[in-house]
N, C-alpha and C positions, 0 to 999 in steps of 0.2 A: 170537423169530420164527420162524413157523413152518418147516420144512426147506423145503418146495415154493419158500416166496419167498424164503429167503435165498440170495443172492450167497456161490458159495463163496469170490472173493476176498476178500469184504468179512468174511464169516466168519472166514477166516485173520487178518485183519489183526486182529482183536479176540478172539481164541482167545488163552486162557493163554501158550500154548508164545511164541507170537508177542512178548507182552507180556513173558517174561521173557528173551526173547531180546534186545527192546530195553533190559533194563532192564540187562543184561550190557554189550551196548555201552556205553551210558553209563558205568558203573563202569569199563573197561577203557579209555574214552576220557580222563577224569579219572585216571585211573594213568598213563597215557600222557605226559599235559603235564604230571603231578608226576615224569616222569622226566626233562622236558628240564629243568623245573626244581631240579632236583640235591636232589628232598626224597623221592626214590625211585630204588631201586637199578637203573639199567638194563637192559632185558630184560626187569624183572618183567610186565610186560603180557602178553608175545607168550608168557610159561610158563606164565602162567594161562590163556589163551587156547585154547594145545595142547591143555590137560588140562579145561579145564572143559566141564560138560556139564550141561544141561537136563533135571531128575527132577523132574517136576511132583507125584509118587505122593510123593516123598520131603519136598519142599517142604510140600505138606499135611502130611504127617506132624509134622514139626518144628514148623510154624505152628501144632498145637492143640495142643502142649505151651507155646511162649514167646510164643504170642498177638501175634505181628508178623509182618507179612509179609515185611518186608526184610529181618531178620534169618535168619527162617528160608528166603530164600533167599542169603543170605549163608554162608549154614553150609552148606549144600548144596553150593554152588561152591566151599568151602574141603575138604570132605571130596573133593574129587574132585582140585581145583588142587595142595592142600598149601600147605607153609609159604608160599610167593609170595603166596597172597590174603591174607594179614593187612595188605597194603599198601592193599586196597579198603576204599571208601569212608571212607578219611581226610580227618578235614573236614567230611566232606559229612553234611548230613539226610536223611531219609527222602523227603521231598517232594522233595529236588530231582532223585530218583529216579523218585517215582512223578509229579508234574507236567511234566516232561521228559517222561516215556516217554508219559504220556497224549497230548500235543500231540503227538508224533510219530505216533501211532497216527491220532490226525483229520487230521494231514494226510495221511498213507498212505492215510485213506478218500477224503479230499480228492479226491486224484486220479484216484479211481472214479467219484465224483460229477460232478465237470467231466466226464468223459469223456461220461455218459450227458448233459449237459446239453448239450455238442456236438451230441451225434448227435440227441436231439431235435429242437435249433434246425437241423442241417438236413435233417431230417423233415418238419420245419413248413413250411420255405421251401419245397421241392419241391412237396409238396403245394398253398401258398398257389399258387406260380405256374402249376401243370398248373389247378388250378381258380379262376385268375384271372375268367375267364369263364361260370362257372356256377352261372345264378340259384338262389338258395335264400328262403325267406321269411325276412324281417327281424321281428325279433318284439321288444314291449316288453311288459315284465311278462309275458311270455309270449303275449301277443295276438299276431295277425299287423298289423304295420306295413308301412311300403314295403317291397319288397324287395331283397336285397342278393345276396352271392355268395359261395359256399362258400369262396374266395379269400379274401375280402377278413376272413371271423371268422377264417381260421388266419393269418392277416398279424398281426391283433393279437395273437394267442397268441403268436408270433414276435418281436413287438417285447417282450413281456412278458418273454420268458425272455430276451430279449438283456439287458435290465435287472437280469434273477436273476443272471447269468453273472456280471455285472462288479459286484453284489454279492456274490458269494460269493469273487470273487480280493480282493478286501478284507477279508472276514471272514477266510480264509487267512491274510491277512498278521496279524490280531489272534492267532490262535494258532500261529501259526510262531515260538516261543518257549522260549528255554531259560534254566532257571534252575539254577546250581549255588554256591550261596552261603554255603551252613553253615546252622548253627541262627540262627531269627531274622533271618536273610539279609545279616548286616551285615559276610559275609567274615573274620569273627573265628578264624577256625581253618582257612581256606582262598585260596589267591590268586586273586583274580578274573582272572587270565589263563589260570586254569582253566577257569572258565566260556566264557572269547571262545575256547579251545582246542576244546571241550566244542560249543559252541554251531555251529565253523564244520565240523565233521565231520560234524556233524546237517544241517548245511546250514539252521540255523536265526539268529539273533539272539539276542543274550542279553537278557533280562529290562532296561527301563532302570532301575527303582528296585525293587530286591526287598524284599520281605520272607520270612516264610519260607515261602510260597507264592507260584505265580505267580498274580498280580490275578485273580479269576474275573469281572471285568465282561469282559476277554475273549472267555471262553469263554460269554459270554451272549447278545456280540455274532453269536458263530459260531452257535449254538444258534437268535438269533432269527432269521438269515438261514435257516436249513435251515426253518424255518415259514413264510416266507412264499414259501420255495421250494416246500413240500408245499402249499401254498395256491392257488399256482398250477396246481399240475398236479393238484388235486382241482376248481377251477374247470373244465380241459380237459376231465377225467372224466366232470364233471357233465355238461355240455353234450354229448359225444359220447354219454353215457347217455342221455338227453333224446331226441336227432336219431334214436336207432337204435329208439324205440318203437312200437309195432304201427303205432298211430294216427300217427303221424308219418312215422318210416321213410324218412328223408331220408338218412341213412349208414344201413353195419350196418359191425358188430365183425368185425374178420377171424379166421377159423377156418380153421386150419392143418391137411392132411390127416389123416383119424383123430382130430382134438379132438372131445371132447363134451363135453354139459351136461348139467348136469339140469335137469328140469323138475317143480316139485312142485303138486299140489293135494290136496284133502283127505283123498281116498283112494288116491293112489300115488305114485311117482315113477317117471318114465320119463327114459330115456337116448336121446339123439337127437343126431347127426350133422349139421351144416351144411355 
């Protein structure tokens, strides 16, 4: 994503540093659960957390040698935390960490996305009410038809994004899932109560029937929902783009003070402010 169009908070969610912090949280929550079950000495997770550091450069350095991201991460944590770190990842498989962390990141992203959907709904409702009696041309296949109002147009988008909001909330439920079930997902080397503990700590639910990975149909639902929302945004943007064309000019794009745009032709580019 071009930095100018990237939200700082969204970029932060998907940064390597954020990912590794989530990995560490998951490992430590699992360790805490094992302490409660008596399979790990009490106080281990606390000792590790007090000394552990995320060193991305060192993790990358180790990964180039061992060719395994989670092993590189755990090795780096061990270098800082010392002997207590040997209890990390006990009975777990890499996908327990990778898949659960990925869903945590999706969940964190969803908070940002939902906030913007709600902001858009608020704006669309405001404009629809303000212009409920503002007449404009109705069109069929782009051709003039019966007149309508700009408020009705905006109300249709409002209704569409209300539906999108409901779809999105359901999609969030699909990926709000944690899996800590070990190799092949049959809990052969880890107590299912560890998974329940980690899920509760993360504000998630445990996978109903686990394999080695969290089933990808969950992600398919989530990303398909994002695609539907994106198509709605495209429909709204296309409508505004059409209505602000010079020969139509029923609406105009907002320009803030000092904002500029580039107008291009065959011979030159001119910069103008509106």
